[in-house]
TORRODREN-669572 format. One line per 8 residues: their letters; for each residue y, z, x of N, C-alpha, C. Coordinates in steps of 0.1 Angstrom, whole numbers. Example, Ala and Ser with C-alpha at 12.3 -4.5 7.8 and 13.67 -1.06 7.14 Angstrom:
AS) -57 78 132 -45 78 123 -33 78 132; -22 71 128 -11 71 137 0 79 129
END
This chain:
MPPSVPSL) -12 0 9 0 0 0 13 0 9; 23 -8 4 35 -8 12 42 6 12; 49 10 22 56 23 22 67 23 11; 68 35 5 78 36 -6 92 37 0; 101 31 -7 115 30 -3 122 43 -7; 128 50 3 135 63 -1 146 61 -11; 148 71 -20 158 69 -31 172 69 -25; 182 65 -33 196 64 -28 201 78 -23
PRRVARML) 199 88 -30 204 102 -24 198 105 -11; 185 102 -9 178 105 3 184 96 14; 187 84 11 192 74 22 206 79 26; 214 83 16 227 88 19 227 101 27; 218 110 23 217 123 31 212 120 45; 203 111 47 198 107 60 210 101 68; 218 93 62 229 86 69 240 97 74; 242 106 64 252 117 68 246 125 79
RTSLFAQV) 233 127 79 227 135 90 226 129 103; 225 115 103 223 109 116 234 100 121; 243 96 112 254 86 116 266 93 119; 271 93 131 284 99 134 295 91 127; 294 78 125 304 70 118 306 76 103; 295 78 97 295 83 83 301 97 83; 297 105 92 302 118 93 317 120 94; 322 111 104 337 111 107 344 105 95
GCALVLGI) 339 95 89 345 89 77 346 98 65; 336 106 63 337 116 52 347 127 56; 347 131 68 356 141 73 371 137 71; 373 124 74 386 118 73 391 119 58; 383 115 49 387 115 35 389 130 30; 380 138 34 381 152 30 394 159 36; 397 155 48 409 160 54 422 156 46; 422 143 41 434 138 33 434 146 20
VVGKLWPG) 423 148 14 423 155 1 428 169 2; 423 176 13 427 190 15 442 191 19; 447 181 27 461 182 31 470 179 19; 465 171 10 474 167 -2 474 179 -12; 462 185 -14 461 195 -25 466 209 -20; 462 213 -7 466 226 -2 473 225 12; 485 220 12 492 218 24 494 231 32; 496 242 26 497 255 33 484 258 40
FAADLQPL) 473 257 34 461 259 41 457 249 52; 462 237 49 459 226 59 466 229 72; 478 235 71 485 237 84 478 247 93; 470 256 87 462 265 95 450 259 102; 447 246 99 435 240 105 438 233 118; 450 234 123 454 227 136 445 230 147; 440 243 149 431 246 160 418 238 160; 414 233 149 401 225 148 403 212 157
GDGFIRLI) 413 204 154 416 193 163 420 196 176; 428 206 178 433 209 192 421 213 201; 412 221 195 401 226 203 391 215 207; 390 205 198 381 194 202 387 186 214; 400 183 213 407 176 223 406 183 236; 408 197 236 407 204 248 393 203 255; 383 203 247 369 202 252 367 188 259; 373 178 252 371 164 258 379 163 271
KTIISPLV) 391 168 271 399 167 283 393 174 295; 385 185 291 378 192 302 368 183 309; 363 173 302 352 164 307 358 152 314; 370 147 310 375 134 314 376 133 330; 382 143 336 385 142 351 372 141 359; 363 151 357 350 150 365 343 137 362; 343 133 349 335 120 345 341 108 353; 355 107 352 361 95 359 358 96 374
FCVVVVGI) 359 108 380 356 109 394 342 104 398; 332 109 390 318 105 393 316 90 391; 321 85 380 319 71 377 325 62 388; 337 65 393 344 57 403 337 58 417; 333 70 420 327 73 433 313 66 433; 305 67 423 292 60 423 294 45 422; 304 40 415 306 26 414 310 20 427; 319 27 435 323 21 448 311 22 457
AKAGDLKA) 304 33 457 293 35 467 282 24 464; 279 21 452 268 12 448 273 -2 450; 286 -5 448 291 -19 449 291 -22 465; 293 -12 473 293 -14 487 304 -23 492; 315 -25 485 326 -33 489 339 -27 485; 346 -21 494 359 -15 490 370 -25 488; 369 -37 494 378 -47 492 377 -53 478; 365 -54 473 363 -58 459 370 -48 449
FGRIGLKA) 369 -35 453 375 -25 444 390 -26 444; 395 -30 456 410 -32 456 414 -44 448; 406 -54 449 409 -66 441 408 -63 426; 399 -55 422 399 -51 407 411 -44 403; 416 -35 412 428 -28 409 440 -36 407; 442 -46 417 453 -55 416 452 -64 404; 440 -69 401 439 -78 389 442 -70 377; 437 -57 376 440 -49 365 455 -47 362
LIWFEVAS) 462 -45 373 477 -43 372 484 -55 367; 480 -66 372 485 -79 367 483 -81 353; 471 -79 348 467 -80 334 475 -70 326; 477 -58 330 484 -47 323 499 -52 321; 505 -57 331 519 -61 331 521 -72 321; 512 -82 322 513 -94 313 511 -89 298; 501 -81 296 498 -76 282 509 -68 276; 514 -58 284 524 -49 279 538 -56 276
TLALVIGL) 541 -66 286 553 -74 283 552 -83 271; 540 -88 269 538 -96 256 540 -88 244; 535 -75 245 536 -67 233 551 -63 231; 559 -61 241 573 -59 240 580 -71 233; 577 -83 238 583 -95 233 580 -97 218; 567 -95 215 563 -96 200 570 -87 191; 572 -74 197 579 -64 189 594 -68 186; 601 -73 197 614 -77 195 615 -89 186
LAANVVQP) 607 -98 187 607 -110 178 605 -106 163; 595 -97 161 592 -93 147 604 -85 142; 611 -76 150 622 -69 145 634 -77 142; 636 -88 150 647 -97 148 645 -105 135; 633 -109 132 630 -117 120 631 -109 107; 624 -97 107 623 -89 95 636 -80 94; 641 -75 105 652 -65 105 650 -54 96; 641 -45 99 637 -34 91 647 -23 89
GSGMNVDP) 658 -23 98 668 -13 96 681 -17 90; 681 -31 87 694 -36 81 696 -30 67; 709 -27 65 713 -22 51 712 -7 50; 707 0 60 706 14 59 719 21 60; 728 16 69 742 20 71 742 35 73; 735 40 83 734 54 86 745 58 95; 751 69 92 762 75 101 755 84 112; 756 80 124 750 88 135 754 103 135
ATLDASAV) 766 105 130 771 119 130 763 128 121; 757 122 111 749 130 101 735 134 106; 731 128 118 718 131 123 718 143 132; 707 150 132 705 162 141 699 158 154; 707 156 164 702 152 177 694 163 183; 696 176 180 688 186 186 673 186 182; 671 179 171 657 178 167 649 170 176; 655 160 183 648 152 193 645 160 205
DAKTGGGH) 655 169 209 652 178 220 640 187 218; 640 192 205 629 201 201 616 194 202; 615 181 198 604 173 198 599 170 213; 608 168 222 604 165 236 603 177 244; 607 189 239 606 200 247 616 201 259; 627 193 258 636 192 269 630 185 282; 620 177 280 614 170 292 622 158 295; 616 150 304 622 137 308 611 128 314
LPSTTEFA) 613 115 313 604 106 319 606 105 334; 596 105 342 598 104 356 603 90 360; 611 90 371 616 78 377 605 71 384; 607 59 388 596 51 394 591 58 407; 601 63 415 596 71 427 588 83 423; 593 90 413 585 103 409 572 99 403; 571 88 396 558 84 391 548 81 402; 553 74 412 545 70 424 540 83 431
LNALPTSF) 549 92 433 546 104 440 536 113 432; 539 113 419 530 122 411 516 116 410; 514 104 413 500 98 414 492 103 426; 499 108 436 493 113 448 490 128 446; 477 132 449 474 147 447 480 156 458; 484 168 454 488 178 464 476 186 469; 466 187 460 453 194 465 442 188 457; 430 189 463 418 184 456 415 190 443
IGAFAENS) 416 203 443 413 211 430 424 209 420; 436 208 425 448 207 416 448 195 408; 443 184 413 442 171 405 433 174 392; 422 181 394 413 183 383 419 194 374; 425 204 379 431 215 371 442 210 362; 450 201 368 461 195 360 456 183 351; 444 179 353 439 168 345 447 155 346; 451 153 359 459 141 362 450 129 365
LLQVLVLA) 448 119 357 438 109 358 441 100 371; 454 97 373 458 89 384 455 96 398; 457 109 398 454 117 410 439 118 412; 431 119 401 417 119 403 412 106 407; 418 95 402 414 82 407 416 80 422; 428 85 427 430 84 441 420 91 450; 416 104 445 406 112 452 393 104 451; 389 99 440 376 92 438 375 80 448
CLVGAALL) 387 72 449 386 61 458 384 66 473; 391 77 476 389 82 490 375 86 493; 369 94 483 355 99 485 346 86 485; 348 77 476 339 65 476 340 57 489; 353 56 494 355 49 507 348 57 519; 349 70 518 343 78 529 327 76 529; 321 76 517 307 74 515 303 61 521; 311 50 519 308 37 524 309 37 539
HLGHTKVP) 319 44 544 322 44 559 310 52 566; 306 63 560 296 72 567 282 65 565; 280 58 554 267 53 551 257 64 545; 247 59 539 238 68 532 229 76 541; 228 71 554 219 78 563 226 92 568; 239 92 569 246 104 573 248 114 562; 250 110 550 251 119 538 242 114 527; 229 116 530 219 110 520 218 117 507
QVLPAIEQ) 223 130 507 222 138 494 235 137 485; 246 133 491 258 134 483 258 124 471; 255 112 473 255 102 462 246 106 451; 233 109 454 224 113 443 229 125 436; 235 135 443 241 147 436 252 143 426; 261 133 430 272 129 422 266 121 410; 256 114 412 249 106 401 243 116 391; 237 127 396 231 137 387 242 144 380
AQEVIFAI) 253 147 386 264 154 379 270 145 368; 270 131 371 275 122 361 266 122 348; 253 123 350 244 124 339 245 137 331; 248 148 338 250 161 332 263 160 323; 273 154 328 286 152 321 284 144 308; 277 133 310 274 124 298 266 132 287; 257 141 292 250 150 282 259 159 275; 269 164 283 279 174 276 287 166 266
VGFVMRLA) 291 153 270 298 145 260 291 144 247; 278 142 248 269 141 236 270 154 227; 270 165 234 271 178 227 284 179 220; 295 176 227 309 178 222 311 169 210; 305 156 211 307 146 200 302 151 187; 293 160 188 287 165 175 298 173 167; 309 177 174 320 184 167 331 175 162; 329 162 165 340 152 161 344 153 146
PIAVFGAM) 334 153 137 338 154 123 347 166 119; 344 177 125 352 189 122 366 187 127; 367 181 139 380 179 146 389 169 137; 382 158 132 389 148 124 394 154 111; 385 163 105 389 169 93 402 177 94; 402 186 105 413 194 108 426 187 111; 425 176 119 437 168 123 442 161 111; 434 154 103 439 147 92 446 156 81
AVLIGNYG) 439 168 79 445 177 69 459 182 73; 460 185 87 473 189 92 484 178 90; 480 165 93 489 154 92 494 152 78; 485 152 68 489 150 54 497 162 49; 492 174 53 499 187 48 513 188 53; 515 184 66 529 185 72 538 174 67; 534 162 66 542 150 64 541 145 50; 530 147 43 528 141 30 527 126 30
LGVIETYG) 527 121 19 527 106 17 540 100 14; 550 108 11 563 103 8 570 96 18; 567 99 31 574 93 42 571 77 42; 560 74 37 556 60 37 566 52 27; 570 58 17 580 51 8 593 50 15; 598 60 22 611 59 29 611 49 40; 601 48 48 601 39 59 591 27 57; 588 24 45 578 14 42 579 1 50
KLIVLCYL) 592 -4 50 594 -17 57 591 -16 72; 595 -6 78 592 -4 92 578 -2 95; 571 6 87 557 8 89 549 -4 87; 551 -12 77 544 -25 75 547 -34 86; 559 -35 91 562 -44 102 555 -40 115; 554 -28 118 547 -23 130 533 -26 129; 527 -24 118 512 -26 116 509 -41 117; 518 -49 111 515 -64 111 518 -69 125
AAALFIVL) 527 -65 132 529 -69 146 517 -65 155; 512 -53 152 500 -48 159 488 -57 156; 487 -61 143 476 -70 139 476 -84 146; 489 -89 147 491 -102 154 487 -100 169; 491 -89 175 487 -87 189 472 -86 191; 465 -79 182 451 -78 183 444 -92 181; 450 -100 173 444 -114 171 446 -121 185; 457 -120 191 459 -126 204 449 -120 215
LAVALKVV) 447 -107 214 436 -101 222 423 -107 220; 420 -109 207 406 -115 204 405 -129 210; 416 -137 209 416 -150 214 415 -150 229; 422 -141 236 421 -139 250 407 -135 255; 401 -126 248 388 -122 251 378 -133 250; 379 -141 239 370 -152 237 371 -162 248; 384 -165 251 386 -176 261 381 -172 275; 384 -159 279 381 -155 292 366 -151 294
TGLSLWKF) 360 -145 284 346 -140 286 336 -146 276; 341 -152 265 332 -158 255 327 -147 246; 332 -135 246 328 -124 237 337 -123 225; 331 -117 215 339 -115 202 345 -101 201; 358 -101 199 364 -87 197 359 -81 185; 357 -88 174 353 -83 161 339 -76 163; 329 -82 171 317 -76 173 318 -64 182; 327 -64 191 330 -53 199 336 -41 191
LRYIREEM) 345 -44 182 350 -34 173 339 -27 165; 329 -36 160 318 -30 153 310 -21 162; 308 -25 175 301 -18 185 307 -4 188; 320 -3 188 327 10 190 333 16 178; 327 13 166 333 17 154 333 33 152; 324 39 158 324 54 157 336 60 165; 337 54 177 348 59 187 361 55 181; 363 44 174 375 40 169 379 49 157
LLALGTAS) 370 51 149 373 61 137 377 74 142; 370 79 153 374 92 158 387 92 164; 391 82 172 404 81 177 415 80 166; 412 73 155 422 73 144 423 87 138; 412 94 136 412 107 129 420 117 138; 418 117 151 424 127 160 438 122 165; 441 109 163 453 103 168 454 104 183; 443 103 190 442 104 204 432 94 210
TESVLPRV) 435 86 220 426 78 227 418 86 237; 424 97 242 417 105 252 404 111 246; 404 113 233 392 120 227 380 110 228; 382 98 230 370 88 230 368 82 244; 377 86 254 375 80 267 361 81 273; 355 93 273 342 93 279 331 84 272; 332 84 258 322 76 251 325 61 253; 337 57 253 340 43 255 336 38 269
MQKLRKAG) 339 47 279 334 43 293 319 41 293; 312 50 286 297 48 286 293 36 279; 300 33 268 296 21 260 300 7 267; 311 8 274 314 -4 282 304 -7 294; 300 4 300 289 3 310 277 -3 304; 273 2 293 261 -3 286 262 -17 282; 275 -22 279 276 -36 275 278 -45 287; 274 -42 298 274 -51 310 286 -51 319
ARDDAVGL) 296 -42 317 306 -41 326 302 -32 338; 306 -36 350 301 -28 362 308 -15 363; 301 -5 368 306 8 368 319 10 375; 321 4 387 333 6 394 345 0 387; 344 -11 380 354 -17 372 358 -9 360; 348 -4 353 350 5 341 358 17 346; 353 24 356 358 36 362 373 35 366; 377 23 371 390 21 376 400 16 365
VLPTGYSF) 396 5 357 404 -2 348 408 7 336; 397 13 330 400 20 317 409 32 319; 406 41 328 415 52 330 429 48 334; 430 38 343 443 34 347 451 28 336; 444 21 327 451 15 315 457 26 306; 452 38 307 458 49 299 472 52 303; 475 49 316 489 51 320 497 38 321; 491 27 324 498 15 327 498 5 315
NLDGASLY) 489 6 306 487 -4 296 487 1 282; 499 6 278 501 12 264 507 1 255; 499 -8 251 503 -19 244 509 -15 230; 502 -6 223 507 -2 210 520 6 211; 521 14 222 534 21 224 545 11 227; 542 0 235 552 -10 238 557 -17 225; 548 -21 216 552 -27 203 561 -17 195; 557 -5 194 565 5 186 578 7 193
LSIGTLFI) 579 8 206 592 11 212 602 -1 210; 597 -13 212 606 -24 210 611 -26 196; 602 -24 186 606 -25 172 615 -13 168; 611 -1 173 619 11 170 633 10 176; 635 4 188 648 3 193 658 -6 185; 652 -17 180 660 -26 171 662 -20 158; 652 -12 153 654 -6 140 665 4 140; 666 12 151 677 22 152 691 15 153
AQAVGVDL) 691 4 161 704 -3 162 708 -9 149; 699 -15 142 702 -21 129 706 -10 118; 700 1 119 702 12 109 716 18 111; 722 18 123 735 23 125 745 12 126; 741 0 123 751 -11 122 755 -17 136; 747 -16 146 749 -22 160 742 -35 161; 749 -45 164 743 -58 166 740 -61 181; 728 -60 185 725 -62 200 725 -77 203
SFGQQVTV) 732 -80 214 732 -94 219 719 -98 226; 717 -111 229 705 -115 236 704 -108 249; 715 -107 256 714 -100 269 710 -86 268; 715 -79 258 712 -65 256 697 -64 252; 692 -73 245 677 -73 241 668 -75 253; 673 -84 262 666 -86 275 666 -73 283; 677 -66 283 678 -53 289 668 -43 283; 667 -44 270 657 -35 263 643 -37 269
ILVLMLTS) 639 -50 270 626 -53 276 624 -48 290; 634 -50 298 633 -46 312 632 -31 314; 641 -24 306 640 -9 306 626 -4 301; 622 -9 290 609 -5 284 598 -8 294; 598 -19 301 588 -22 310 586 -12 321; 596 -4 324 596 7 333 592 20 327; 599 23 316 598 37 309 584 37 303; 578 26 298 565 27 291 554 30 300
KGMAGIPG) 556 29 313 545 31 323 544 46 326; 554 55 324 554 69 327 552 78 315; 547 72 304 547 80 291 535 89 289; 524 85 296 511 92 293 512 107 296; 508 115 287 506 129 289 519 137 287; 531 131 284 544 137 283 547 140 268; 549 152 264 553 155 250 565 147 245; 564 141 234 575 133 228 579 122 237
SAFLALSA) 570 115 244 574 105 254 580 93 247; 576 90 235 582 78 228 597 80 226; 601 93 222 615 96 220 623 96 233; 616 100 244 623 101 257 625 86 261; 615 77 259 617 63 262 628 57 254; 628 60 241 639 54 232 653 59 236; 654 72 240 666 78 244 671 71 257; 662 69 266 665 63 279 670 49 276
TASSLGAI) 664 42 267 668 28 264 681 27 258; 684 37 248 697 37 242 708 40 251; 705 49 261 715 53 271 718 41 280; 708 34 284 710 22 293 719 11 286; 717 10 273 725 0 266 740 4 264; 741 17 261 755 22 260 761 18 246; 753 12 237 758 7 224 752 15 213; 741 22 216 734 29 205 736 44 207
PAGAVALL) 742 51 197 743 65 199 729 72 201; 729 81 211 717 88 214 710 96 203; 719 101 194 714 109 183 707 100 173; 709 87 173 703 78 163 687 78 165; 682 82 176 668 83 179 661 92 169; 669 102 163 663 111 154 659 104 141; 663 92 139 659 84 127 644 83 126; 637 83 137 623 80 138 614 92 138
LGVDRIMD) 621 104 137 613 116 137 603 117 126; 607 113 114 599 114 102 587 104 102; 588 93 109 578 83 108 569 82 120; 573 89 131 566 87 144 551 90 143; 547 101 135 533 105 135 525 94 127; 532 88 117 525 77 109 521 66 118; 528 64 128 526 52 138 515 55 147; 510 67 148 499 70 157 487 61 156
SMRVVTNL) 483 58 143 471 50 141 472 37 147; 484 30 145 487 17 151 487 17 166; 493 28 171 493 28 187 479 31 192; 471 40 185 458 43 191 449 31 190; 448 24 179 440 12 179 444 1 189; 457 -2 189 462 -12 198 460 -8 213; 463 4 216 461 8 230 446 8 234; 438 13 226 423 13 229 417 -1 231
LGNCVAVF) 420 -10 221 415 -23 222 421 -30 234; 433 -28 236 440 -35 247 434 -32 261; 430 -19 262 424 -14 275 409 -19 276; 402 -19 264 389 -24 265 388 -39 268; 397 -47 263 397 -61 265 401 -63 280; 410 -55 285 413 -56 300 401 -53 309; 393 -44 305 381 -41 312 371 -53 313; 369 -59 301 360 -71 301 367 -83 309
AVCRWEGA) 380 -85 307 387 -96 313 387 -95 329; 390 -83 333 390 -80 348 376 -82 353; 366 -77 346 353 -78 351 348 -92 352; 352 -100 342 348 -114 342 356 -121 354; 368 -118 356 377 -123 366 371 -120 380; 365 -109 382 360 -104 395 345 -107 396; 339 -112 386 325 -115 386 316 -102 385; 322 -92 377 315 -79 376 310 -77 362
LDRERAKK) 308 -88 355 304 -87 340 291 -94 338; 281 -87 332 268 -93 329 269 -98 314; 273 -111 313 277 -116 300 265 -117 291; 253 -119 296 241 -120 288 238 -107 281; 239 -96 289 237 -83 284 248 -80 274; 261 -83 277 271 -80 268 269 -87 254; 265 -99 254 263 -106 242 251 -100 233; 241 -96 241 229 -90 234 233 -76 228
VLDGEIVV) 241 -69 235 246 -56 230 255 -58 218; 265 -67 218 274 -69 208 267 -75 196; 257 -83 198 250 -89 187 240 -80 180; 238 -68 186 229 -58 180 214 -60 185; 212 -68 194 198 -70 199 194 -57 208; 204 -51 214 202 -39 221 212 -29 215; 206 -18 209 214 -8 202 216 4 211; 229 8 212 232 20 219 236 31 209
TVDGEETV) 228 42 210 230 53 200 241 63 205; 243 73 197 254 83 200 251 90 213; 238 93 215 234 100 227 233 91 239; 237 78 238 236 69 250 222 63 251; 212 65 242 199 60 243 200 45 239; 191 37 244 190 22 240 177 19 234; 178 11 223 166 6 217 168 -9 215; 157 -16 214 157 -31 211 154 -33 196
TPELAKPG) 162 -40 189 159 -43 176 150 -54 174; 137 -52 170 127 -62 170 130 -75 162; 137 -74 151 139 -85 143 149 -95 148; 158 -89 157 169 -97 164 165 -101 178; 154 -95 183 151 -98 197 145 -112 198; 147 -119 209 141 -132 211 127 -130 216; 118 -140 214 105 -139 217 103 -134 232; 95 -123 234 92 -119 247 102 -108 252
MLEKPGML) 113 -106 244 123 -96 249 117 -82 250; 109 -78 240 104 -65 240 95 -62 252; 89 -72 257 81 -70 269 88 -71 282; 101 -76 282 108 -78 294 112 -65 300; 110 -62 312 116 -50 319 131 -52 320; 138 -41 320 152 -41 322 160 -40 309; 154 -42 298 161 -42 285 164 -28 281; 156 -18 285 158 -4 282 163 3 295
EKPGTSGT) 174 -2 300 180 2 313 186 16 312; 185 23 322 190 36 321 205 36 324; 214 46 320 228 46 323 231 45 338; 240 37 341 245 35 355 236 27 364; 226 19 359 218 11 367 221 -3 367; 231 -7 359 235 -21 359 240 -25 373; 236 -36 378 239 -41 391 251 -50 391; 251 -60 399 263 -69 400 262 -79 389
SGTPETPA) 273 -87 389 274 -97 378 261 -105 375; 257 -105 362 247 -114 357 233 -110 362; 231 -100 369 218 -96 374 215 -81 372; 212 -78 359 208 -64 357 195 -60 364; 196 -48 370 185 -44 378 173 -41 370; 161 -43 375 149 -42 368 142 -29 372; 140 -20 362 133 -8 366 118 -11 368; 111 -1 372 97 -3 374 90 -6 362
PEESAAVP) 79 -14 362 72 -18 350 67 -6 342; 62 4 349 57 15 342 67 23 334; 80 23 340 91 29 333 94 23 320; 94 9 321 98 2 309 86 3 298; 74 4 303 63 5 293 63 18 287; 69 29 294 68 42 289 78 44 277; 86 34 274 96 36 263 92 26 252; 85 31 242 81 21 232 93 16 224
ARTTKETA) 92 4 219 102 -1 210 101 5 197; 112 9 191 112 16 179 113 7 167; 110 12 155 111 3 143 125 0 140; 126 -11 132 139 -15 128 146 -4 120; 139 2 111 145 13 103 150 24 111; 143 29 122 147 40 130 159 36 138; 159 24 143 171 19 151 183 18 142; 182 13 131 194 12 122 199 25 118
TEAG) 190 35 116 194 49 113 202 55 124; 197 54 136 204 60 147 217 53 150; 218 40 148 230 33 151 241 35 141; 237 40 129 247 43 118 250 30 112
END
C-alpha cells in the first residue's frame, strides 16, 4: 500500500517545527500584531532583538578571521588574495556610485519633497544630535588609520571587521611564508575552530524567530503605521529605486557569472527574512558566508569580499542618502543646481564609506552633505527622523544582495568560482539546510549524480575554480542520499 499523506495540520506543524523560514515568517506577522495592539508592551521587547544581535556579533570577528586565514593558506597565493581585494574595491566603487546616481535621477524625476514648504526654523535640530549621540563620521585619514589594529586582542574586542581582516591577512601570509612543515598544527587548529564557530552559528540561529518577533513588535509599537501615510511618496520612491537597482544587479550577475539572482534569493530566503525582521545585515553575515562557500565561491574570496563590503559597499544606504538629500532640499524650497548635485555625489562617495557601525550614521552623512553644499539648513535633516526606520528594510535587502553579487562577480573575475556547483545549488539539486548539511535531491539530480563523489562535500573543502575536491569514496558512500520528502522538509 502507498504511504498515507499527512493531513494539512500535520504538514503545517512539521513545517513550523523544521523550517526556519516559516518560523521567522510567523514571528514577523505576530510581532506586527503585538506592536499594533499593545504598543506599550511591545516597547519592553527590545532586549529580544538586541540580545540576538549581540550573540551574532560575538561570532562574526572570529569567524571572519578563521575563514580568511584558512582561505589564504589553502589558496597558497598571497598575490591572488591581493588581486581579489583590488577587484572588490573597484566593484564596490562602481556599484555604490551607480546607486547614488540612480537615487539622484529618481528624486529629480519624482520630486518627493516638492510642495511641502517646510520652514526649517520649526524643526528640532537637537533631535538629530540625540539620534547620532553627538558622534561624527571619520575623515578619510581617520578611516584608514582605524582600519589598522592597535592590538591583536583589541580588534576582536571592539568587533572591528576591517582590523580583523588586516590581522587575518597577516596571519595567513605568515603561514604561507613559514610553510606547513614549520607550523604543522596551526592551520588544522584554525580549521577546527572554524567548524566550532559554524556549529555555534547553528545554535544561535534557533533563536532567530524570537529576535524577529521582538524587533518587529518594537518597530510597530514605536512608530506605528501612520508614518507611511505622511511620507508615502518618499517611501514608495526609495523602494522603487531599490527595485530598479536590484534588477540591474540581476542583469550584472547573469552577464558576469551566468547565475540567476532570483534563484539565489530563494536560496538565502531564510537569511533575507531574518535580516528584514531584525533590520540588520550583521545578523546574517555568518550564515550568508557559509552559504556562499557552499554555492561554489572560494573561501578566501568570500572571507575578504563579503565583510569588506559591509564597510565599502552600502548600496542601499547610498540610494537612500542621495534621495534623502534632494527630498530635504525640495521640502525647504531649495533648488539644487547641476553642479551642487554633482557635489552631493562626490561628498556621499566619501561619507558613505565610513558609515558602518556608527549610530545614526545616515544623519551624520546627510548633515555633512548639507554643510558642504551651504544651501540646505542643517536642521532640515530632522525631516527624515520619522521615516528613517521604515527605510531599513530597503537598505538591508539592497546592501545584502549587492554584497553577495559582488562576491560572485569578483570570484568569477578572479577564477575562484565553481559555476557548475553554483548552478546545482541554486537549482536545488544540492540542498543546504539550516545546519549547513548538504543533501542531493533525487528527482532533480542528473543520472549518476547520487553516485558521484564530491557532491556531499564538507564545509571548507571547495578547491579552486571549477574543480571541487573529491573526498574519499568511503566518505561519500557513508552519507546516504535522503528522500525527497526529507530534503524538502529540511530546506523549508
